[in-house]
C-alpha positions in Angstrom: 159.3 -70.5 175.8 161.8 -67.8 176.7 160.9 -65.8 173.5 157.2 -65.9 174.4 157.9 -64.6 177.8 160.1 -61.7 176.4 157.3 -60.8 174.0 154.8 -60.6 176.9 157.2 -58.4 178.9 157.7 -56.1 175.8 154.0 -55.8 175.3 153.4 -55.0 179.0 156.1 -52.4 178.9 154.7 -50.7 175.8 151.2 -50.8 177.3 152.5 -49.1 180.5 154.3 -46.5 178.5 151.2 -45.7 176.5 149.1 -45.3 179.6 151.7 -43.0 181.1 151.9 -40.8 178.0 148.1 -40.6 177.7 147.7 -39.8 181.4 150.2 -36.9 181.1 148.7 -35.4 178.0 145.5 -34.4 179.9 147.4 -32.5 182.5 148.7 -29.0 182.0 151.3 -28.7 184.8 154.3 -26.6 185.4 157.2 -28.7 184.1 159.5 -27.7 187.0 157.1 -28.1 189.9 154.2 -30.2 188.7 151.8 -27.6 189.8 148.5 -27.0 187.9 148.9 -23.2 188.5 149.7 -22.3 184.9 148.5 -19.5 182.6 147.2 -22.2 180.2 145.0 -23.7 183.0 143.9 -20.2 184.2 142.8 -19.3 180.7 140.7 -22.4 180.5 138.4 -21.4 183.4 135.5 -19.2 182.3 132.6 -17.3 184.0 129.7 -19.5 185.0 131.8 -22.6 185.7 131.1 -24.6 188.9 133.6 -25.1 191.7 134.0 -28.8 190.6 134.8 -27.7 187.0 137.4 -25.2 188.2 139.0 -27.8 190.5 139.2 -30.3 187.7 141.3 -27.8 185.8 143.2 -26.0 188.6 143.2 -28.7 191.3 142.3 -28.0 194.9 142.8 -24.4 196.0 145.6 -23.4 198.4 142.9 -21.6 200.5 139.2 -21.0 200.3 136.9 -18.6 202.1 133.1 -18.5 201.9 130.9 -15.6 203.1 127.2 -15.5 203.2 126.3 -12.1 201.8 122.5 -12.4 202.7 121.3 -12.4 199.0 124.1 -14.6 197.7 127.0 -16.7 198.9 130.5 -15.6 197.9 133.5 -18.1 197.8 137.0 -17.1 197.0 139.5 -19.8 195.9 143.2 -18.8 196.0 145.9 -20.8 194.3 149.5 -19.9 195.3 153.0 -21.1 194.4 155.8 -18.9 195.5 155.0 -15.4 194.3 152.6 -16.6 191.7 148.9 -16.6 192.4 145.4 -17.0 190.9 142.2 -16.0 192.6 138.8 -17.0 191.5 135.5 -15.7 193.0 132.3 -17.7 193.0 128.8 -16.1 193.4 126.3 -18.8 194.4 128.8 -21.5 193.4 129.3 -20.2 189.8 132.5 -18.5 188.7 132.0 -14.8 188.8 135.5 -13.3 188.4 139.2 -14.3 188.2 142.5 -12.6 188.8 146.2 -13.6 188.5 149.7 -12.4 188.3 150.8 -15.3 186.0 151.2 -13.0 182.9 150.9 -14.3 179.4 152.6 -17.3 177.9 
């Protein structure tokens, strides 16, 4: 009976470890801070993406500003961590441009 219980505990532990490893492999985060503000993530975002697609990769922005420019709506998302930043600009809810000081990795 004790051996059966130990096997169940071992299986449960292995399953939890597998879930943890698989969960972490989908996230590109800064190892020191856990932030999604990395050059790898920044390079994944491309012109034409929606806000939701960008947020899936980069997370929620540190700040966001929207302006109605009469013929289109402009939204700027800014991601900041210390002196590092990434800024993405949406035109009518599609990524139009991006800028960062993250450098290359």
